[in-house]
N, CA and C atoms as a LAMMPS dump frame, in Angstrom:
ITEM: TIMESTEP
0
ITEM: NUMBER OF ATOMS
405
ITEM: BOX BOUNDS ff ff ff
-5.0000000000000000e+02 5.0000000000000000e+02
-5.0000000000000000e+02 5.0000000000000000e+02
-5.0000000000000000e+02 5.0000000000000000e+02
ITEM: ATOMS id mol type element x y z
1 1 1 N 478.805 -154.423 -271.744
2 1 2 C 478.51 -155.473 -270.783
3 1 3 C 477.189 -155.15 -270.073
4 2 1 N 476.352 -156.158 -269.93
5 2 2 C 475.115 -155.933 -269.172
6 2 3 C 475.495 -155.56 -267.744
7 3 1 N 474.602 -154.824 -267.061
8 3 2 C 474.906 -154.306 -265.73
9 3 3 C 474.623 -155.301 -264.615
10 4 1 N 473.509 -156.031 -264.737
11 4 2 C 473.128 -156.939 -263.662
12 4 3 C 472.193 -158.018 -264.189
13 5 1 N 472.427 -159.243 -263.77
14 5 2 C 471.492 -160.332 -264.029
15 5 3 C 470.556 -160.382 -262.832
16 6 1 N 469.276 -160.195 -263.081
17 6 2 C 468.308 -160.099 -261.984
18 6 3 C 467.59 -161.406 -261.69
19 7 1 N 467.465 -162.281 -262.676
20 7 2 C 466.819 -163.573 -262.482
21 7 3 C 467.415 -164.573 -263.45
22 8 1 N 467.508 -165.821 -262.997
23 8 2 C 468.023 -166.872 -263.866
24 8 3 C 467.509 -168.231 -263.395
25 9 1 N 467.177 -169.072 -264.35
26 9 2 C 466.839 -170.466 -264.099
27 9 3 C 467.255 -171.246 -265.347
28 10 1 N 467.026 -172.548 -265.406
29 10 2 C 467.494 -173.313 -266.576
30 10 3 C 466.862 -172.926 -267.915
31 11 1 N 465.788 -172.156 -267.911
32 11 2 C 465.108 -171.822 -269.168
33 11 3 C 465.088 -170.329 -269.475
34 12 1 N 465.3 -169.48 -268.473
35 12 2 C 465.143 -168.028 -268.629
36 12 3 C 466.292 -167.273 -267.966
37 13 1 N 466.472 -166.058 -268.449
38 13 2 C 467.418 -165.133 -267.837
39 13 3 C 466.882 -163.716 -268.026
40 14 1 N 467.027 -162.896 -267.003
41 14 2 C 466.634 -161.484 -267.08
42 14 3 C 467.788 -160.618 -266.589
43 15 1 N 467.894 -159.421 -267.175
44 15 2 C 468.995 -158.536 -266.812
45 15 3 C 468.605 -157.074 -267.019
46 16 1 N 469.466 -156.198 -266.514
47 16 2 C 469.323 -154.753 -266.667
48 16 3 C 470.556 -154.198 -267.366
49 17 1 N 470.332 -153.14 -268.129
50 17 2 C 471.436 -152.425 -268.763
51 17 3 C 471.055 -150.961 -268.896
52 18 1 N 471.935 -150.066 -268.467
53 18 2 C 471.709 -148.626 -268.603
54 18 3 C 472.605 -148.062 -269.701
55 19 1 N 472.032 -147.117 -270.444
56 19 2 C 472.771 -146.446 -271.511
57 19 3 C 472.6 -144.946 -271.376
58 20 1 N 473.599 -144.209 -271.85
59 20 2 C 473.543 -142.755 -271.883
60 20 3 C 473.934 -142.304 -273.287
61 21 1 N 472.918 -142.082 -274.137
62 21 2 C 473.139 -141.674 -275.53
63 21 3 C 474.047 -142.645 -276.287
64 22 1 N 473.754 -143.917 -276.172
65 22 2 C 474.546 -144.943 -276.841
66 22 3 C 473.963 -145.252 -278.219
67 23 1 N 474.807 -145.783 -279.072
68 23 2 C 474.358 -146.184 -280.401
69 23 3 C 473.4 -147.375 -280.293
70 24 1 N 472.476 -147.448 -281.212
71 24 2 C 471.447 -148.474 -281.211
72 24 3 C 472.035 -149.884 -281.33
73 25 1 N 473.167 -150.031 -281.976
74 25 2 C 473.775 -151.357 -282.137
75 25 3 C 474.091 -152.013 -280.798
76 26 1 N 474.21 -151.215 -279.733
77 26 2 C 474.488 -151.784 -278.419
78 26 3 C 473.293 -152.546 -277.852
79 27 1 N 472.112 -152.322 -278.363
80 27 2 C 470.953 -153.13 -277.957
81 27 3 C 471.173 -154.573 -278.397
82 28 1 N 471.614 -154.764 -279.63
83 28 2 C 471.887 -156.108 -280.137
84 28 3 C 473.033 -156.747 -279.354
85 29 1 N 474.072 -155.987 -279.093
86 29 2 C 475.209 -156.5 -278.334
87 29 3 C 474.782 -156.951 -276.94
88 30 1 N 473.93 -156.181 -276.285
89 30 2 C 473.449 -156.548 -274.948
90 30 3 C 472.637 -157.839 -274.987
91 31 1 N 471.802 -157.98 -275.997
92 31 2 C 471.011 -159.206 -276.149
93 31 3 C 471.923 -160.407 -276.37
94 32 1 N 472.946 -160.24 -277.185
95 32 2 C 473.891 -161.326 -277.441
96 32 3 C 474.654 -161.711 -276.172
97 33 1 N 475.048 -160.738 -275.391
98 33 2 C 475.74 -161.021 -274.137
99 33 3 C 474.831 -161.781 -273.178
100 34 1 N 473.572 -161.376 -273.117
101 34 2 C 472.613 -162.038 -272.226
102 34 3 C 472.492 -163.515 -272.581
103 35 1 N 472.263 -163.813 -273.847
104 35 2 C 472.114 -165.194 -274.268
105 35 3 C 473.373 -166.012 -274.045
106 36 1 N 474.523 -165.453 -274.367
107 36 2 C 475.782 -166.178 -274.207
108 36 3 C 476.049 -166.492 -272.739
109 37 1 N 475.722 -165.573 -271.847
110 37 2 C 475.916 -165.855 -270.424
111 37 3 C 474.987 -166.966 -269.956
112 38 1 N 473.762 -167.003 -270.483
113 38 2 C 472.857 -168.079 -270.081
114 38 3 C 473.37 -169.429 -270.576
115 39 1 N 473.846 -169.478 -271.802
116 39 2 C 474.418 -170.723 -272.337
117 39 3 C 475.583 -171.175 -271.462
118 40 1 N 476.483 -170.268 -271.135
119 40 2 C 477.634 -170.628 -270.289
120 40 3 C 477.175 -171.134 -268.929
121 41 1 N 476.167 -170.478 -268.351
122 41 2 C 475.599 -170.9 -267.074
123 41 3 C 475.066 -172.327 -267.175
124 42 1 N 474.31 -172.612 -268.237
125 42 2 C 473.739 -173.95 -268.412
126 42 3 C 474.816 -175.022 -268.54
127 43 1 N 475.949 -174.666 -269.119
128 43 2 C 477.04 -175.62 -269.332
129 43 3 C 478.096 -175.558 -268.233
130 44 1 N 477.757 -174.89 -267.137
131 44 2 C 478.669 -174.731 -265.996
132 44 3 C 480.027 -174.182 -266.43
133 45 1 N 480.012 -173.337 -267.451
134 45 2 C 481.197 -172.638 -267.946
135 45 3 C 482.268 -173.602 -268.47
136 46 1 N 481.866 -174.814 -268.841
137 46 2 C 482.818 -175.816 -269.315
138 46 3 C 483.029 -175.82 -270.82
139 47 1 N 482.265 -174.994 -271.56
140 47 2 C 482.452 -174.893 -273.006
141 47 3 C 482.386 -173.422 -273.394
142 48 1 N 482.985 -173.115 -274.517
143 48 2 C 482.966 -171.749 -275.033
144 48 3 C 481.648 -171.511 -275.776
145 49 1 N 480.989 -170.385 -275.519
146 49 2 C 479.732 -170.016 -276.187
147 49 3 C 479.968 -168.774 -277.029
148 50 1 N 479.351 -168.745 -278.213
149 50 2 C 479.545 -167.611 -279.108
150 50 3 C 478.3 -167.443 -279.982
151 51 1 N 478.066 -166.228 -280.399
152 51 2 C 476.935 -165.907 -281.266
153 51 3 C 477.225 -166.394 -282.683
154 52 1 N 476.302 -167.16 -283.239
155 52 2 C 476.426 -167.614 -284.622
156 52 3 C 475.641 -166.7 -285.544
157 53 1 N 474.407 -166.394 -285.148
158 53 2 C 473.528 -165.672 -286.06
159 53 3 C 472.405 -164.986 -285.296
160 54 1 N 472.047 -163.818 -285.764
161 54 2 C 470.828 -163.157 -285.311
162 54 3 C 469.786 -163.497 -286.362
163 55 1 N 468.843 -164.363 -285.994
164 55 2 C 467.88 -164.86 -286.972
165 55 3 C 466.812 -163.835 -287.313
166 56 1 N 466.344 -163.135 -286.312
167 56 2 C 465.34 -162.081 -286.484
168 56 3 C 465.692 -160.978 -285.508
169 57 1 N 465.437 -159.764 -285.896
170 57 2 C 465.635 -158.673 -284.949
171 57 3 C 464.954 -157.426 -285.472
172 58 1 N 464.183 -156.819 -284.623
173 58 2 C 463.521 -155.564 -284.981
174 58 3 C 464.506 -154.424 -284.748
175 59 1 N 464.318 -153.339 -285.425
176 59 2 C 465.179 -152.168 -285.26
177 59 3 C 464.611 -151.279 -284.157
178 60 1 N 465.492 -150.813 -283.282
179 60 2 C 465.073 -149.924 -282.197
180 60 3 C 464.488 -148.655 -282.808
181 61 1 N 463.316 -148.201 -282.318
182 61 2 C 462.631 -147.076 -282.967
183 61 3 C 463.282 -145.702 -282.774
184 62 1 N 464.178 -145.573 -281.833
185 62 2 C 464.83 -144.293 -281.574
186 62 3 C 466.248 -144.295 -282.157
187 63 1 N 466.868 -143.11 -282.206
188 63 2 C 468.227 -142.999 -282.738
189 63 3 C 469.294 -143.298 -281.691
190 64 1 N 468.95 -143.15 -280.426
191 64 2 C 469.905 -143.361 -279.341
192 64 3 C 469.259 -144.215 -278.25
193 65 1 N 470.097 -144.848 -277.448
194 65 2 C 469.646 -145.58 -276.276
195 65 3 C 469.946 -144.736 -275.05
196 66 1 N 468.904 -144.383 -274.306
197 66 2 C 469.061 -143.577 -273.095
198 66 3 C 468.208 -144.168 -271.981
199 67 1 N 468.793 -144.308 -270.796
200 67 2 C 468.052 -144.797 -269.641
201 67 3 C 468.31 -146.271 -269.369
202 68 1 N 467.448 -146.811 -268.495
203 68 2 C 467.576 -148.21 -268.109
204 68 3 C 466.718 -149.092 -269.011
205 69 1 N 467.278 -150.244 -269.374
206 69 2 C 466.589 -151.19 -270.24
207 69 3 C 466.534 -152.555 -269.564
208 70 1 N 465.5 -153.292 -269.907
209 70 2 C 465.239 -154.603 -269.342
210 70 3 C 465.42 -155.642 -270.448
211 71 1 N 466.157 -156.677 -270.144
212 71 2 C 466.402 -157.753 -271.101
213 71 3 C 465.847 -159.05 -270.533
214 72 1 N 465.269 -159.846 -271.416
215 72 2 C 464.696 -161.115 -271.006
216 72 3 C 464.974 -162.14 -272.096
217 73 1 N 465.53 -163.266 -271.707
218 73 2 C 465.844 -164.307 -272.665
219 73 3 C 465.211 -165.626 -272.292
220 74 1 N 464.707 -166.332 -273.297
221 74 2 C 464.121 -167.656 -273.115
222 74 3 C 464.782 -168.614 -274.09
223 75 1 N 465.257 -169.723 -273.576
224 75 2 C 465.849 -170.749 -274.435
225 75 3 C 464.715 -171.496 -275.125
226 76 1 N 464.648 -171.386 -276.448
227 76 2 C 463.588 -172.021 -277.223
228 76 3 C 463.923 -173.467 -277.568
229 77 1 N 465.185 -173.726 -277.855
230 77 2 C 465.619 -175.086 -278.157
231 77 3 C 467.126 -175.163 -278.001
232 78 1 N 467.588 -176.404 -277.857
233 78 2 C 469.026 -176.593 -277.703
234 78 3 C 469.414 -177.979 -278.169
235 79 1 N 470.673 -178.091 -278.579
236 79 2 C 471.254 -179.371 -278.942
237 79 3 C 472.634 -179.425 -278.308
238 80 1 N 473.408 -180.415 -278.661
239 80 2 C 474.752 -180.518 -278.108
240 80 3 C 475.646 -179.356 -278.529
241 81 1 N 475.352 -178.759 -279.694
242 81 2 C 476.24 -177.721 -280.203
243 81 3 C 475.622 -176.37 -280.463
244 82 1 N 474.301 -176.209 -280.201
245 82 2 C 473.654 -174.933 -280.505
246 82 3 C 472.477 -174.666 -279.576
247 83 1 N 472.214 -173.384 -279.347
248 83 2 C 471.114 -172.927 -278.503
249 83 3 C 470.39 -171.796 -279.221
250 84 1 N 469.067 -171.868 -279.263
251 84 2 C 468.254 -170.819 -279.874
252 84 3 C 467.475 -170.096 -278.786
253 85 1 N 467.572 -168.757 -278.791
254 85 2 C 466.926 -167.925 -277.776
255 85 3 C 466.002 -166.892 -278.403
256 86 1 N 464.923 -166.619 -277.699
257 86 2 C 464.104 -165.431 -277.962
258 86 3 C 464.53 -164.427 -276.897
259 87 1 N 464.981 -163.255 -277.348
260 87 2 C 465.462 -162.247 -276.413
261 87 3 C 464.709 -160.943 -276.652
262 88 1 N 464.199 -160.383 -275.553
263 88 2 C 463.46 -159.12 -275.6
264 88 3 C 464.277 -158.03 -274.918
265 89 1 N 464.133 -156.827 -275.437
266 89 2 C 464.86 -155.656 -274.952
267 89 3 C 463.858 -154.51 -274.927
268 90 1 N 463.595 -153.922 -273.745
269 90 2 C 462.622 -152.829 -273.687
270 90 3 C 462.966 -151.845 -272.573
271 91 1 N 462.375 -150.652 -272.679
272 91 2 C 462.594 -149.629 -271.661
273 91 3 C 461.46 -149.649 -270.638
274 92 1 N 461.487 -148.68 -269.73
275 92 2 C 460.482 -148.633 -268.66
276 92 3 C 459.069 -148.365 -269.173
277 93 1 N 458.954 -147.861 -270.38
278 93 2 C 457.642 -147.581 -270.962
279 93 3 C 457.15 -148.747 -271.814
280 94 1 N 457.854 -149.86 -271.735
281 94 2 C 457.537 -151.072 -272.476
282 94 3 C 457.686 -150.911 -273.992
283 95 1 N 458.449 -149.902 -274.391
284 95 2 C 458.817 -149.768 -275.801
285 95 3 C 460.002 -150.693 -275.995
286 96 1 N 459.878 -151.625 -276.912
287 96 2 C 460.962 -152.575 -277.035
288 96 3 C 461.024 -153.284 -278.361
289 97 1 N 461.943 -154.198 -278.398
290 97 2 C 462.198 -154.999 -279.583
291 97 3 C 462.425 -156.438 -279.145
292 98 1 N 462.374 -157.335 -280.112
293 98 2 C 462.513 -158.75 -279.821
294 98 3 C 463.287 -159.394 -280.968
295 99 1 N 464.01 -160.443 -280.673
296 99 2 C 464.738 -161.141 -281.724
297 99 3 C 465.034 -162.571 -281.358
298 100 1 N 465.518 -163.309 -282.332
299 100 2 C 465.971 -164.676 -282.115
300 100 3 C 467.472 -164.721 -282.362
301 101 1 N 468.173 -165.322 -281.422
302 101 2 C 469.634 -165.375 -281.446
303 101 3 C 470.075 -166.836 -281.372
304 102 1 N 470.957 -167.215 -282.268
305 102 2 C 471.477 -168.574 -282.307
306 102 3 C 472.921 -168.562 -281.804
307 103 1 N 473.174 -169.377 -280.799
308 103 2 C 474.507 -169.47 -280.197
309 103 3 C 475.091 -170.857 -280.451
310 104 1 N 476.376 -170.889 -280.703
311 104 2 C 477.089 -172.147 -280.831
312 104 3 C 477.946 -172.365 -279.606
313 105 1 N 478.329 -173.615 -279.385
314 105 2 C 479.244 -173.932 -278.298
315 105 3 C 480.354 -174.817 -278.86
316 106 1 N 481.509 -174.691 -278.262
317 106 2 C 482.659 -175.49 -278.673
318 106 3 C 483.482 -175.817 -277.439
319 107 1 N 484.159 -176.934 -277.5
320 107 2 C 485.084 -177.269 -276.425
321 107 3 C 486.219 -176.257 -276.427
322 108 1 N 486.734 -175.999 -275.252
323 108 2 C 487.924 -175.162 -275.176
324 108 3 C 489.08 -175.896 -275.845
325 109 1 N 489.966 -175.15 -276.49
326 109 2 C 491.125 -175.727 -277.163
327 109 3 C 492.248 -174.699 -277.176
328 110 1 N 493.192 -174.845 -278.088
329 110 2 C 494.307 -173.889 -278.134
330 110 3 C 493.85 -172.482 -278.511
331 111 1 N 492.728 -172.351 -279.219
332 111 2 C 492.196 -171.03 -279.568
333 111 3 C 491.353 -170.443 -278.442
334 112 1 N 490.639 -171.299 -277.724
335 112 2 C 489.79 -170.874 -276.617
336 112 3 C 490.308 -171.573 -275.357
337 113 1 N 491.242 -170.938 -274.684
338 113 2 C 491.936 -171.551 -273.56
339 113 3 C 491.017 -171.694 -272.355
340 114 1 N 490.762 -172.937 -271.961
341 114 2 C 489.821 -173.239 -270.88
342 114 3 C 490.216 -172.56 -269.567
343 115 1 N 491.443 -172.696 -269.185
344 115 2 C 491.865 -172.161 -267.887
345 115 3 C 491.59 -170.669 -267.783
346 116 1 N 491.905 -169.944 -268.818
347 116 2 C 491.733 -168.491 -268.801
348 116 3 C 490.273 -168.095 -268.992
349 117 1 N 489.606 -168.635 -270.01
350 117 2 C 488.251 -168.202 -270.337
351 117 3 C 487.216 -168.667 -269.324
352 118 1 N 487.305 -169.905 -268.846
353 118 2 C 486.341 -170.398 -267.864
354 118 3 C 486.371 -169.527 -266.609
355 119 1 N 487.551 -169.24 -266.115
356 119 2 C 487.697 -168.4 -264.924
357 119 3 C 487.177 -166.982 -265.184
358 120 1 N 487.5 -166.429 -266.341
359 120 2 C 487.07 -165.072 -266.69
360 120 3 C 485.543 -164.971 -266.714
361 121 1 N 484.868 -165.899 -267.413
362 121 2 C 483.412 -165.833 -267.526
363 121 3 C 482.718 -166.146 -266.2
364 122 1 N 483.245 -167.078 -265.422
365 122 2 C 482.65 -167.381 -264.112
366 122 3 C 482.754 -166.168 -263.184
367 123 1 N 483.897 -165.498 -263.2
368 123 2 C 484.106 -164.33 -262.343
369 123 3 C 483.154 -163.196 -262.739
370 124 1 N 483.046 -162.911 -264.032
371 124 2 C 482.132 -161.859 -264.482
372 124 3 C 480.683 -162.218 -264.198
373 125 1 N 480.32 -163.471 -264.413
374 125 2 C 478.958 -163.921 -264.137
375 125 3 C 478.622 -163.728 -262.66
376 126 1 N 479.522 -164.137 -261.78
377 126 2 C 479.295 -163.984 -260.335
378 126 3 C 479.119 -162.509 -259.967
379 127 1 N 479.863 -161.644 -260.605
380 127 2 C 479.728 -160.201 -260.341
381 127 3 C 478.374 -159.68 -260.819
382 128 1 N 477.894 -160.176 -261.956
383 128 2 C 476.634 -159.705 -262.534
384 128 3 C 475.409 -160.234 -261.794
385 129 1 N 475.501 -161.406 -261.224
386 129 2 C 474.342 -162.073 -260.635
387 129 3 C 473.968 -161.514 -259.271
388 130 1 N 474.806 -160.818 -258.61
389 130 2 C 474.517 -160.321 -257.261
390 130 3 C 473.604 -159.107 -257.278
391 131 1 N 472.495 -159.087 -256.555
392 131 2 C 471.807 -160.242 -255.963
393 131 3 C 470.868 -160.86 -256.999
394 132 1 N 470.855 -162.154 -257.086
395 132 2 C 470.052 -162.854 -258.088
396 132 3 C 468.901 -163.591 -257.416
397 133 1 N 467.768 -163.521 -258.064
398 133 2 C 466.606 -164.266 -257.593
399 133 3 C 466.268 -165.316 -258.63
400 134 1 N 466.058 -166.532 -258.17
401 134 2 C 465.664 -167.588 -259.09
402 134 3 C 464.21 -167.379 -259.49
403 135 1 N 463.948 -167.569 -260.776
404 135 2 C 462.595 -167.392 -261.298
405 135 3 C 461.74 -168.584 -260.935
């Protein structure tokens, strides 16, 4: 889970995440979480958001993730059922990677229970956003 959302507006989202000798795959997971939270925010948590595809992604140059990392996402395009994001992930030395992430959205149903999931994501989002500055 990302540690904190530091900025958010209808087109962008920024966040922080700290790692201590974590596997490199967690960089991709953090980017996916960032984008999915922005999609949910844009839809006022009224639809389920999920990762469909990582269209492009560079490989992290190190074997482990250590320290604090900065994530930045920009919504490149959107439709009624999909959102495309450019998401960047870098450390304090500006060593980083970038990728494109495609997210789908679906109405809540018997598989994605609205009452439970909407409340869960809104609660986690509120915890992550404090204190948030609008970009």
